[in-house]
C-alpha positions, 0 to 999 in steps of 0.5 A: 663472226668469222669464228662461228659455226655459220661462218664456217658453214657458209665458207664450206658451202661457197667452196663446195658450190664454186668447185661444182660450178668449176666441175660443171664449167670443165664438162660444158667446155669439153662437150663444147669442144667435141661438138664443134670438132664433130660439126667441123669434120662433118661439114668439111667431109659433107663438102668434100663428098659433094665435090667428089660426086660432081667429079664423078658425074660432071668430070674435072672441069666442072670441079675446078669451076666449082672450086674457083666459084666457092673460093670467092664466097665470103665466109666459105671453106677453103679448097685446093685442087692439085693435078698430076703436075702440080697445083690447079686451083684453090688456096690449099693447092700445093701446100702438100697436104697428106691424104686424109685429115691433117692440119697444115699452116696457110699463110694469109694475105696480110703475112699471118699464118693460119692453122687449117684442119683439111681433109685430102681426098685422091681422085682418079687420074692423079687428081687430089681435092683439098677441102678445110677450114680455119681452126680458129673459128672453133677456138673463137666459139670456145673462147667466148664460152670460156670467157662467159663461164669465167665471168659466171664463176666470179660472179658465183663466187662473189655472190657466195661470199657476199650471201655467206657474209649476210647469212653468217651475220644474221645467224650469229646475230640471232645466236648472240641474242640466245646467248646473251639471254642465256647469260642474263638468266644465268645472272638471276634475270629470269624475265629475259626472253630470246626475241622472235622475228616472226619469220617462222624459220627453225631459229624462230621455232627454237627461240619460241621453245626456248621461251616456253621453257623459261616460262616454265622454269619461271613459273616453277621457281615462282611456285618454289618461292610460293612453296617455301613461303607457304610451308614457313607460314602454314607449319609455323602454327602446328610447330609452335603449338607442338612446342608449347605442348611439349613445354606444358608436358614438363610441368605436368604432375599426373601421368594422365596429364602427361599421356594426354599431352603427348597424345596431342603432340603425336597428333601434331606430328602426324599432321605435319608429316601428312603435310609433307607426304602431301607436298612430296606426292604433288612434286612427284606428280609434277615432275612427270615421272608417273607418265610411264604408268599410263594406260587405258582407264574407264573414267566412268567406272572409276567415278562409279568405284569412288561414288559407291565408296563414299556413298554410305558415309555420305548417307550417314551424315545426311548428304546424297551422292550419286553418279551420272553419265555414260557407260564407259569413258576411256582415257589414257592416264594413271589409274592411281592418280586419277582415283586420288583426284576424284577422292579429293574432289568428292571429299572437298565437296562433301566437307564444304558443301554443308550437312544436307548436300547433294553431290553429283559426279559426271563422266561423259564423252563429247566428240574427241574429248572426255569430261568428268565433273563434280557438282554440289549445291553448297555455298560455292566459291566466289569467282574472284577466289576460283583461280586460287583454290588449287594453290598450295595451302590456299584455304577460303576464310570460311573453311579455316575452322574445317579439317584440312591442310589446303593441299587436297585441290593442289594435288588435283590441279597437279594431276590434271596437268599431268594428264593434260586435262583443263579444269573449268570452275562454274557456278552451279546455282547454287553450289560449285561445278568443278569439270575436268576435260581431257583431250587423250580419249581412247576408244578402249578397243585396244590398250593405249600405249605408255606415254 
């Protein structure tokens, strides 16, 4: 854990915070020292000015009496009054303090020597007033502030180390879970997922993204395995039939028989190539590469175009195909793929609904969503099989005899997923209704940006 990035980050953060606390403490001590010194000098200066004013109004006798009275007050300042002939009163008298501010040493009654900062003011007629205070009073306050700061700094460092350890341990454990899940997936366990604590923090969101990514990868792997199985199963019959045709061609005597056999073999090859082309197209759509071609598309106009193209052939077959819906339904998408999607849905409906089928294509806009649907009145699809008709190569049992390879609706599903559309299959009573709902609706007033 101590070699992890989280531990280094926590250590760096604790060191930076400790340095900040030290810097703040130094600034606080310097500010406190200056404030105390300024308050000290102001108090001494104010007392000295008061005594000088008393001397000017009352005379030296009153100043002498005031000095003696104040000396007896507990906690008062230190005073001294010197005359032309020597010391007159006060503990500071006779100590030789120079005029102005200075620091002198004064001996206490218990024998200790105390440093005193004094202000000596000359008075007329040779007198001199001295007022001061012990330096240790300010030093005691500064020492108290320093002691409090030291304890606070120690507390910050201890809490920083403890908090950093807890933070590093939690982050390390969660990253270790991610690493273990990744290693398990590398070993082939595609069902492994990263634990989510439910806190909603960045790591939880990251784990959620990874888990969704793993779900998608697992789905793609399952799809790949299914496609491989489907290809092996559904292409075995045409390949076997092709081989039998080629084997039979060798034993045919007349050129006409050989020509017919070769024509049949070519049809089988074309069917196989069409199947692979459809698979490649589905793979291209599912890769998301076609998103760069997204532009504004009028879904209603596109539906009308497809209906107009298929309506004549449907009428010739005794079927009816018509369009219903709004005049304009603009979405953001790939025009070519959306056309292919509608073509596949219409072809599927006309092929499986029956000879006298009625097929309706609708395009509409509801709120922020756009929808297109294809509804027929044929036999429909059993509810149990509706979720499977968009799988590759899947065909209903009754549809085995009709042309097709089971990839048309698989392509529809891939195109729908590319556009973020949801597919709904409902019973049309009779028949089937296939509806696709698109969330990325634009108002059509301005071209949509490429996605």
